[in-house]
Phi, psi and omega in degrees: 000139180265136175235094182267111179244358183280120177300321181299316181294318179297315179296325178299316180293325177296318178294322179295331177302326179294322180295330181282342182280158177266114182303331180295330179295315179294320178298318180291328176294319178293322178295321178296323177296320178299322178297320181293318184271346179061279180237117180168182182233137174238126174238120184232127178261141173279187181291137178277154177290137181253148176279347179281150176281095178214161181287134180284137173222121181290149175302130185300316181295319180297314180295320181301322182273335187240328186078010185267130179253018183271132178295157176059037178253162177207162178224141177240123179240130178243120180251136175227121179054041176079008179234151178286117177271331182204140175227124179231124176256123179261121180235149175295147181292160181300133180220097185298326179293317178299314182293331179300321184263336186245350180100166183292151176217157180293134180234164180303145177142186183298322181300315179297319179297317181293316185286336183256354179076000000 
């Protein structure tokens, strides 16, 4: 029987879940949202980091649109005439000390762009 109590290991598996997802699926979900809102802006924040010792769970709506399991993330979608004119994913910057104790997390850059579509 496995008893995984390491936060780092759990976070590693959460990050790996993103690698298993198809980025085109998340991209198509955002495109479908743009069709629904036609002209407008959507700003959605993921779950914030808590000072309490508790298991992290990403906001369902945020995950559905982005596939991102990183704390303190947000997404901005701008729709014009039913199409996405702009998509911006806000991620916390790379922090090796944080990752040493909490496990790897997605950071801004080409990798994030590739993995989220």
